[in-house]
C-alpha positions as CSV (number, residue, x, y, z in Angstrom):
1,M,173.2,278.7,-117.0
2,I,170.4,276.2,-117.3
3,R,171.3,273.5,-119.8
4,A,168.6,270.9,-119.2
5,A,165.0,270.5,-118.0
6,I,163.7,267.5,-116.2
7,F,159.9,267.0,-116.4
8,D,157.4,265.2,-114.2
9,L,154.6,263.6,-116.2
10,D,151.4,263.0,-114.2
11,G,149.6,266.4,-113.8
12,T,152.5,268.2,-115.6
13,L,152.5,266.9,-119.1
14,V,149.4,264.6,-119.0
15,D,146.0,265.1,-117.4
16,S,145.9,262.1,-115.1
17,V,145.8,263.2,-111.5
18,D,142.1,262.7,-110.9
19,L,142.2,259.3,-112.7
20,H,145.0,258.1,-110.4
21,A,143.0,259.3,-107.4
22,R,139.9,257.4,-108.5
23,A,141.9,254.2,-109.0
24,W,143.4,254.5,-105.5
25,Q,140.0,255.3,-104.0
26,E,138.5,252.2,-105.6
27,A,141.4,250.0,-104.4
28,F,141.0,251.4,-100.8
29,R,137.3,250.6,-100.9
30,H,138.0,247.1,-102.2
31,F,140.2,246.5,-99.1
32,G,137.6,248.0,-96.7
33,R,138.8,251.6,-96.4
34,E,136.6,254.5,-97.5
35,V,138.7,257.6,-98.1
36,A,137.4,260.9,-99.4
37,F,138.5,261.7,-103.0
38,E,140.2,264.9,-102.0
39,R,142.3,263.2,-99.3
40,V,143.5,260.7,-101.9
41,R,144.1,263.4,-104.6
42,E,146.3,265.5,-102.4
43,Q,148.7,262.5,-102.2
44,I,149.0,261.9,-105.9
45,G,152.5,262.6,-107.1
46,K,153.9,260.1,-104.6
47,G,154.5,256.5,-105.5
48,G,152.6,253.7,-103.7
49,D,155.5,253.2,-101.3
50,Q,154.9,256.7,-99.9
51,L,151.2,257.1,-100.5
52,L,149.9,253.9,-98.8
53,P,151.4,254.5,-95.3
54,V,149.3,257.7,-95.2
55,F,146.1,255.6,-95.1
56,F,147.1,252.2,-93.8
57,S,149.1,250.9,-90.8
58,R,152.4,249.0,-91.2
59,Q,150.6,245.9,-90.0
60,E,147.9,246.3,-92.6
61,L,150.4,246.9,-95.4
62,Q,152.4,243.8,-94.4
63,R,149.1,241.8,-94.7
64,F,147.8,243.1,-98.0
65,G,149.8,246.0,-99.2
66,K,151.2,244.2,-102.3
67,E,147.8,242.8,-103.2
68,L,146.3,246.3,-102.9
69,E,148.9,247.9,-105.2
70,D,148.4,245.1,-107.7
71,Y,144.7,245.7,-107.6
72,R,145.1,249.4,-108.1
73,D,147.5,248.9,-111.0
74,K,145.1,246.6,-112.8
75,R,142.1,249.0,-112.3
76,F,144.1,252.0,-113.4
77,K,145.4,250.3,-116.6
78,E,142.1,248.8,-117.6
79,N,139.7,251.6,-116.7
80,Y,141.6,254.9,-116.4
81,L,144.8,254.9,-118.5
82,P,142.7,254.9,-121.7
83,Q,141.2,258.2,-120.5
84,V,144.5,260.0,-120.0
85,K,145.2,262.9,-122.4
86,A,148.2,265.1,-122.9
87,F,148.0,268.8,-122.1
88,P,148.1,271.1,-125.1
89,Q,151.4,272.1,-126.7
90,V,153.7,269.7,-124.8
91,R,155.6,268.8,-128.0
92,D,155.8,272.5,-129.0
93,L,157.3,273.3,-125.6
94,F,159.9,270.5,-125.9
95,E,160.8,271.4,-129.4
96,R,161.3,275.0,-128.4
97,L,163.5,273.9,-125.5
98,L,165.6,271.7,-127.8
99,A,165.9,274.6,-130.2
100,D,167.2,276.7,-127.4
101,G,169.9,274.1,-126.7
102,K,168.4,272.4,-123.7
103,R,168.5,268.7,-123.0
104,L,165.4,267.0,-121.8
105,A,164.6,264.2,-119.4
106,L,161.6,262.7,-117.6
107,A,161.3,261.8,-113.9
108,S,158.1,260.1,-112.8
109,S,156.7,258.1,-109.9
110,A,154.7,256.2,-112.6
111,Q,155.6,252.7,-113.6
112,G,157.8,252.3,-116.7
113,D,155.0,251.0,-119.0
114,E,152.8,254.0,-118.0
115,L,155.6,256.3,-118.7
116,Q,156.0,254.9,-122.2
117,T,152.2,255.5,-122.8
118,Y,152.5,259.0,-121.6
119,K,155.4,259.8,-123.9
120,R,153.3,258.5,-126.8
121,L,150.3,260.6,-125.8
122,A,152.4,263.7,-125.5
123,R,154.3,262.9,-128.8
124,I,157.7,263.4,-127.2
125,E,159.2,260.0,-127.6
126,D,161.9,261.3,-130.0
127,L,162.8,264.4,-128.0
128,I,164.0,262.9,-124.7
129,T,167.6,262.3,-123.7
130,G,166.9,260.3,-120.5
131,E,164.1,259.2,-118.2
132,S,163.4,257.5,-114.8
133,S,160.4,255.8,-113.4
134,A,159.3,254.1,-110.2
135,D,160.6,250.8,-111.6
136,E,164.2,252.1,-111.3
137,V,164.2,253.4,-107.7
138,E,163.8,252.2,-104.2
139,K,161.8,255.2,-102.9
140,S,159.4,257.6,-104.8
141,K,158.9,261.3,-104.4
142,P,159.2,263.2,-102.2
143,H,162.5,261.2,-102.0
144,P,164.9,262.4,-104.7
145,D,165.7,259.1,-106.2
146,V,163.8,259.5,-109.6
147,F,165.4,262.9,-110.1
148,A,168.9,261.5,-109.3
149,V,168.5,258.8,-111.9
150,A,167.1,261.2,-114.5
151,L,170.0,263.7,-113.9
152,A,172.5,260.9,-114.3
153,T,171.1,260.1,-117.8
154,L,172.1,263.6,-118.8
155,D,175.8,262.7,-118.4
156,D,177.7,266.0,-118.0
157,I,174.8,268.1,-116.6
158,E,175.3,269.2,-113.0
159,A,172.4,269.8,-110.6
160,H,172.8,273.6,-110.8
161,E,172.5,273.4,-114.6
162,A,169.2,271.6,-114.7
163,M,165.6,272.8,-113.9
164,V,162.7,270.6,-112.8
165,V,159.2,271.2,-114.0
166,G,156.4,269.6,-111.9
167,D,152.9,270.0,-110.6
168,T,153.2,268.9,-107.0
169,P,155.0,270.0,-103.8
170,Y,156.5,266.5,-103.8
171,D,158.4,267.3,-107.1
172,A,159.9,270.5,-105.6
173,E,160.8,268.8,-102.3
174,A,162.5,265.9,-104.1
175,A,164.3,268.2,-106.5
176,N,165.5,270.5,-103.8
177,K,167.2,267.6,-102.0
178,L,169.6,267.4,-105.0
179,G,170.1,271.1,-105.4
180,L,167.7,271.2,-108.4
181,Q,165.5,274.3,-108.8
182,T,161.9,273.8,-109.7
183,I,159.2,275.5,-111.8
184,G,155.6,274.7,-110.8
185,V,152.5,274.3,-113.0
186,L,149.0,274.5,-111.8
187,C,147.4,272.0,-114.2
188,G,147.8,269.1,-111.8
189,G,145.4,270.9,-109.4
190,F,147.7,271.7,-106.4
191,P,147.4,275.2,-104.9
192,E,149.9,277.8,-105.9
193,T,150.6,278.4,-102.2
194,D,151.6,274.8,-101.7
195,L,154.0,274.9,-104.7
196,R,155.6,278.1,-103.5
197,A,156.0,276.8,-100.0
198,A,157.8,273.7,-101.4
199,G,160.3,276.0,-103.2
200,C,159.0,276.5,-106.8
201,L,160.7,279.6,-108.3
202,A,157.9,280.4,-110.7
203,I,154.4,279.3,-111.4
204,Y,152.7,278.7,-114.7
205,Q,149.2,277.5,-115.6
206,N,150.3,274.6,-117.8
207,P,152.8,273.7,-120.5
208,A,151.2,276.0,-123.0
209,D,151.6,278.9,-120.5
210,L,155.2,278.1,-119.9
211,L,155.8,278.0,-123.6
212,A,154.2,281.4,-124.1
213,N,156.3,282.9,-121.4
214,L,159.4,280.8,-121.9
215,A,161.8,283.6,-122.9
216,H,161.3,285.3,-119.5
217,S,161.0,282.1,-117.4
218,P,163.8,280.5,-115.4
219,L,164.3,278.3,-118.5
220,G,164.5,281.2,-120.9
221,E,167.3,283.0,-122.6
222,V,166.3,286.4,-121.3
223,A,167.5,287.4,-117.8
224,W,164.8,286.3,-115.4
225,P,163.7,288.8,-112.7
226,Q,163.8,287.2,-109.3
227,L,160.2,288.0,-108.5
228,H,158.7,287.2,-112.0
229,D,155.4,285.3,-111.8
230,A,153.6,284.4,-115.0
231,S,150.3,283.9,-113.1
232,E,150.1,287.6,-112.1
């Protein structure tokens, strides 16, 4: 029986993926590397520790990696974070899950101060049992660290009793390493085929779609058919 849900934030609860990609693209350009937007975007969901080695050599990162990350963080918080909006019905979904007896946690590759902003935007600050951010772990997704920390905040909840909700293959890959099953949402922009290949059990358009189909979802109270797919 599923007793808890652990949610990613960027691209899952808040519409921020394109904004993160723009901030990284600007930072790369500032340090002399022109990278196409789509190439950057497909890496969003990872933290900087996992994203940067895709585009820069070890030697380059030793020279200016920390400076590049600091530049990106500043650009994102000044120019892009004010543009982030929550997806519709996030609070409604969380309230319904709580009413169904589920405990709720957050697990994000974002920094802690960004996570706090996202919680306010989604109006879920008072509904969360636990959370984890990039500030608390050594490695970001697709490593499982942030989910391990989030799961630990749920005290007596075992991995088989919790379900992850995320928008990227990196969420599913990280969760699966801990024995956590995953629901995918398409609102972060990743293809359904990628989410399924990474191990997502079911796919929904966004939090509102998951809420509308919650009873028959892997998080629901009604027996969930193995091949159910809300997107069909």
